[in-house]
N, C-alpha and C positions, 0 to 999 in steps of 0.2 A: 356175217358181214365180211367182205374181203378187205385185205390190207389196203388195196388200191382205193376202195370206197372210203375207208376211214381217213386216209391222208388227203384225198383230193375232193371228195364230195361231188364228183361229176354227175351230170344229168343222166337219168336212167330211163329206159323204156319200160312200159307196163306190160305185165303178162297178158297174153292174148286171151287166155281163158279166165273169165270172171273179172278182168280188169284190175286185179290186185297187183301191186308192185311185187316183183320177185323178191323172195327172202334174201337172196344174195345182194340185192340192190338197196336194202334198207340201210338208212344212215342213222345209227343210234349212238349218241354221244352223251352219256349221263352227266349230271352236274358233278362238280368236284367233290371228293369225299369229305372235305371239311364242312360242307353244307349239311345241316341236320335235316333229315327227311321229315316232312310234316304229314304227308299223305302218300301211302305206298300201295301199289298193286303188285303182288308177287305171284307170277305165273297163273294169272287169273283167266278163266274161261267162264262164259255164261250162256246158258240156254234159255230162250224166251219164246213162248208160244210155239214150242215144238221145233225150234231151229236154233242153231248156235249163232249168237250175235257178237260174241267176243272170243278171240282165239289166243290163248296163252300170252296174255299181256303182262309185261314187267316194266314198270316205270315208277317214278316218284317225283314229288314236288318239293323243292328245297326251301328251307326257312328263309324268309325275308325277300324272296323273289316274286316276280309276277310271271306266271306261266300261262301261256295260251294253249287251249285245247282246240284243235281244228280238224276239220274233215267235212266231207260232203254230207248232205241229208241222208240219214240211214247208216252212217258210218259207225255208230255206237257210242257217240259222245255222251248222250244223256244217260245211257245205261252205265257207262264207265263212272260217271259222277255219282249216280244213285248207289252204285256199289260202294264207292268211296265214302259215302255218308251213311252207309248201313241201312238204306231203305230196301236194298235187295241183297241176296246172298249169292256168291259165285258157286257154280257147279263144281269148279276146281280152283284151288289157289287160296290166297289169303290177302286180306286187306288190313292195313295198320293205319289208323288215324290218330295223330298226336300221341303216338307211342302205345296205343291200346286198341281195343275192339271198338269199331265205330258206334255201336249201340250205346257204349258207355262214355264216349268222348265227343260225340257230335254236338253237344250243348256248347262246346267251345268254338263252333263254326257259325259264321254269319252267312246267310244265303239270300241272294237277290234273284228272284225268278224273272222270267220273261213277262213283259207287260200283258200279253194276251191272257195270262193265267189269272188276272186280277179283275174283279168286278167293280168298276169305278162308280157304279150307281148306288153302292152301299151308302146309306145316310150316316156319314161320319166326318169329323174334321181330322186334319193331320195330327193334331194333339191326341185325339181319341186313339188313332191307330198306333201312335208311339207309346202311349201309356199302356195300351193293351199288351204291347210287346214287353214292356217292363214288368207288368204284373202277371202275364200269362193268362189273363181273362179279360173280358170286355169290361171297361170301367163304367159303373153307374154313378160314381162320384170320384173326386180327386183326393188323394192322400198328400200329405205334406212332402214337398220336394219333387213330386212326379212331373209337374209342369216344367220345373227347372231342368230336370234331366232330359226331357223331351226337347226343350229349347237348346240345351247344350249339344245334343246330338245333331240337330239341324244346323247349328252354328258351325259345327265341325265340317259339314259338307256344303257350307255357303247357302243354306236354305232357311235361315231364321224367319224370313218374312212369310213363310208358308205355314207357320204354326197354327193359325186360326182359320185357315182356308178349308172349305169343304173339299173332300177328295174328288168329288164329281167335276169340279171346275179346273183341276190341274191339267196342264199339258203333259205330254209324254215325258219330256225331259224333267219337269218338276216332279212327276210321280216317281220316276226312277231315282231321283235325288232323295226323296222321302224313303224309298226302299233301302237305299244305301245307309241312310241315317238309322233306320230301324235295325239293320243288320249289325251296325256298329255299337248299338246300345250296350251290349254285354261285353264289350272289349274282346271280341273273338281273336283267336290266334290265326285263324284261317278265314278268308272271305272268298266265297264262291259266287261268281256272277254269270248268269246264263243269258247270253245275247243282250246285254244291257243297252246297246245302241240301236237295236232293231226298231224300225218304224218311228224313229224320233227325227225331228227336223234338224237342219244344219246347225242352228244356234244351240239347241239342246244337246246335240251330239258333241259339239265343241266344248261346251261347259262340262259335260260328263267326262270327256277325254282329259280335260284339265284336272278334274277331281281325281280320276284314277291315277294320273301322273303324280299328283301330290301324295296320294296314299302310298304309291310305289316308292317315291323318293324318300319318304319318312322311314322306310325299312322297319316299321314297328309291327307290320302285319304281312302275312303271306297271302298272295292273291292267286286264285285259279279262275281264269276268264275263258268262257266258251264263246267263240266268235267265228263268223264267216268273213270278217273284214280284214283284208291284207293291210290296209293303212293302219288299223288299230294294232295289229301284231307288230308291224314295223316300228310304230311309234312307242309302244308301251312294253312289249314283252322282253324279259331277260332270256327266256327259253320257250320253245314251242314243242308240243306233242302233236303229231299227226296220226290220225286214224284213217284207214281205208278198208271199208267193208269188214270192220271188226278186227283188223290186223294193225298192230303198231308198225308204221313204216318210216317214221321219222321222229327224232327226239334229240334236241340239242340247242345250242346257242342260236338266237334269232337270225343273225346275219348269215351264218352257215346254212341254216335250213332254208332260208328264203332265196339262197343262191341256186337251189336245186329246182329246176323247172317242174319236174313231175310232182314234187310235193306241193308246190303252189297250185298246179292244175287240179290236183285231187281236192284241195281244200277250198279254193277261192273262185275258180272259173264257174260262172253261172250261179253262184250262191251268195253273193254279197248283199246283205240285207239293207245296205244303204239305198238300194234301188226301190225299197218297199216303204219309203217314207210317205206318210199321208198328209203332209202339209200342216202339221200341228205347230202351234207357236211354242218356242222353246223356253 
């Protein structure tokens, strides 16, 4: 990265071949050294299905911050997170999660998947789903204190009234609230949310934005949020990591990164999932 780019963060043109921003134009400004790294990718490359999908990535997420991971469809965001959680192994490089190997430390991570990955027709109540997370197995009966723990988790995310509801009747916003409660049950050090606002109506999205803002303000948990939404990044993120076709092209404080047109174009133009809302009640 040139000294001029470091100091001024000017807009940069993309490389004609392949559309990836030129390496000299990348704007990479890591968090300050006093922040403890929670999740680190060290010179990581990944091959998947016979092609290289991540190219020599070095980045990290700082303790107590909310970091957004952004990029167009196919940029490599999911693979980067799966590597970080130890579900995949890099072809080259090293991953450090909470100071150790991800396979040994990922139990300290709470994960909130995309809604589309969940079968809402499964016959269960919210309490069933939360107690199953507590126990690590589907509950055929209740043990002392499990309902109280489930209720406390829902209370933490403002969803106590959902405890006895069937999962099948929940709106998108309500279901995501339950997922966040489930992820927080074990008091994780890192919370990873994958497009949590996709296909949720305006009311539900506003409620979840408020919830994520509260979690961020508390500074008790580090959050990695995958999103295509520029308003979400602008409102919530301390820092942003931008991927473009498997390359790290931007990393730094939110205001600095969003001032660079090419980074915003790579991540947000034509990809904002707020346009994919299906009219659910929030």
